[in-house]
C-alpha positions in Angstrom: 26.7 14.1 -3.7 27.0 10.9 -1.7 24.6 9.8 1.0 24.5 6.8 3.3 21.6 4.9 4.6 22.4 2.4 7.4 19.6 0.2 8.8 20.0 -1.8 11.9 18.8 -5.4 11.9 17.4 -5.4 15.4 15.5 -2.1 15.3 11.8 -1.9 15.9 10.1 -0.4 12.8 11.9 1.5 10.1 13.7 4.3 12.0 17.1 5.4 10.8 19.0 8.4 9.6 20.5 9.3 6.3 24.0 10.7 6.5 26.2 12.7 4.2 29.8 11.7 3.0 31.3 13.1 6.3 28.9 11.1 8.5 26.7 14.0 9.4 23.0 13.3 9.9 21.0 14.9 7.0 17.6 13.4 7.3 15.6 11.1 9.7 13.3 8.3 8.4 10.5 7.0 10.6 8.1 4.2 9.7 4.8 3.4 11.3 5.1 0.2 13.3 1.5 -1.1 13.3 0.0 -0.1 10.0 -1.5 -1.9 7.1 1.0 -1.4 4.3 4.3 0.6 4.7 4.1 4.2 5.6 7.3 6.1 6.0 8.2 9.8 6.6 11.5 11.6 5.9 12.2 14.6 8.1 14.9 17.2 7.9 17.1 17.7 11.0 14.6 20.4 12.3 11.8 17.7 12.4 10.0 19.2 9.3 8.3 16.4 7.3 9.6 16.7 3.7 8.6 13.3 2.3 5.7 10.8 2.9 5.9 7.4 1.3 2.8 5.1 1.3 2.4 1.6 0.0 -0.6 1.0 -2.2 -2.4 -2.2 -1.1 -4.0 -5.0 -3.1 -1.6 -4.7 -6.1 -0.2 -7.7 -8.0 3.2 -6.1 -7.9 4.4 -3.6 -5.3 3.4 0.0 -5.8 4.2 3.1 -3.7 3.2 6.8 -3.8 5.7 9.5 -2.8 4.6 12.9 -1.6 7.0 15.9 -1.3 6.1 18.6 1.1 2.5 17.3 1.2 2.1 17.2 -2.6 1.8 14.1 -4.8 5.2 13.6 -6.6 5.4 10.1 -7.9 4.1 6.5 -8.2 6.8 3.8 -8.0 5.9 0.5 -9.5 7.9 -2.7 -9.5 8.0 -4.4 -12.9 7.8 -8.1 -13.5 11.3 -9.4 -14.5 13.1 -12.7 -14.1 16.8 -11.9 -13.8 16.9 -8.3 -12.6 15.0 -5.8 -10.5 13.3 -3.0 -12.4 11.1 -0.2 -11.3 9.2 2.4 -13.3 8.4 5.8 -11.7 5.6 8.0 -13.0 6.5 11.5 -11.7 5.8 15.1 -12.3 9.6 15.7 -12.2 10.5 13.4 -15.2 10.4 9.9 -16.4 12.5 7.6 -14.2 13.6 4.0 -14.4 15.5 2.0 -11.8 17.3 -1.1 -12.7 19.2 -3.4 -10.4 21.2 -6.6 -10.5 19.8 -10.0 -9.7 21.0 -9.9 -6.1 19.5 -6.4 -5.5 22.8 -4.9 -4.5 23.6 -2.5 -7.3 21.1 -0.1 -8.9 21.1 2.7 -11.4 18.5 5.5 -11.5 17.9 6.9 -15.0 15.9 10.1 -15.6 14.8 10.9 -19.2 17.4 8.5 -20.5 20.4 9.8 -18.5 21.9 8.2 -15.4 21.4 10.4 -12.3 22.3 8.1 -9.4 24.1 5.0 -8.5 23.1 2.8 -5.5 25.3 0.2 -3.9 24.1 -2.0 -1.0 26.8 -3.3 1.3 26.5 -5.9 3.9 28.1 -4.9 7.2 27.7 -6.3 10.7 24.4 -5.5 12.3 22.7 -4.1 9.3 22.7 -3.1 5.6 24.3 0.1 4.3 23.4 1.8 1.1 25.8 4.2 -0.6 23.9 6.6 -2.9 25.7 8.8 -5.3 23.4 11.4 -6.7 24.1 14.1 -9.4 24.2 17.5 -7.9 21.4 18.9 -10.1 18.8 16.4 -8.9 16.3 16.6 -6.0 18.3 14.6 -3.5 15.5 13.9 -1.1 13.3 12.6 -3.9 16.0 10.2 -5.1 16.5 9.1 -1.5 12.8 8.4 -1.2 13.0 6.1 -4.3 15.9 4.2 -2.6 13.8 3.7 0.5 11.0 2.3 -1.7 13.5 -0.1 -3.3 14.6 -1.3 0.1 11.0 -1.8 1.3 10.1 -3.8 -1.7 13.2 -6.0 -2.1 14.6 -6.4 1.4 12.3 -5.4 4.2 9.2 -7.3 2.9 10.7 -10.7 2.1 8.1 -12.4 4.1 5.2 -10.6 2.4 3.9 -11.4 -1.1 5.0 -8.1 -2.7 8.6 -8.5 -3.9 
């Protein structure tokens, strides 16, 4: 299933929606504006919180925790590499790896050795758009949470020392 995340360049905080292939809003993402470390929440269209993402502070490399429906689900850690972008996810839903190209535009998410999602970042006017193609059998909102973490680490925090 395909999802699209479009972020506006001139928005205050991390507030945006996640759309399906037809352009329908599926989820809302809201970030805290004045907080130490990134804190984001994903809501369904009835305003129920389904994901909470929290940056762990004082780490040599970026690290985030993901909570699904209030329960701890995963730790996302950026790995040290020179010519690619790689993340390791310790999760109670399987062993995940995310690997991206040098420019941080194309990524693949692998679960237990099998590709489960492809991510492509496109530059469009007034913002960035991610196209995420996720296997039907996967937890879509969990995969979308991992994509949001990638964006936080590689694109939103360029001026901070964590990417």
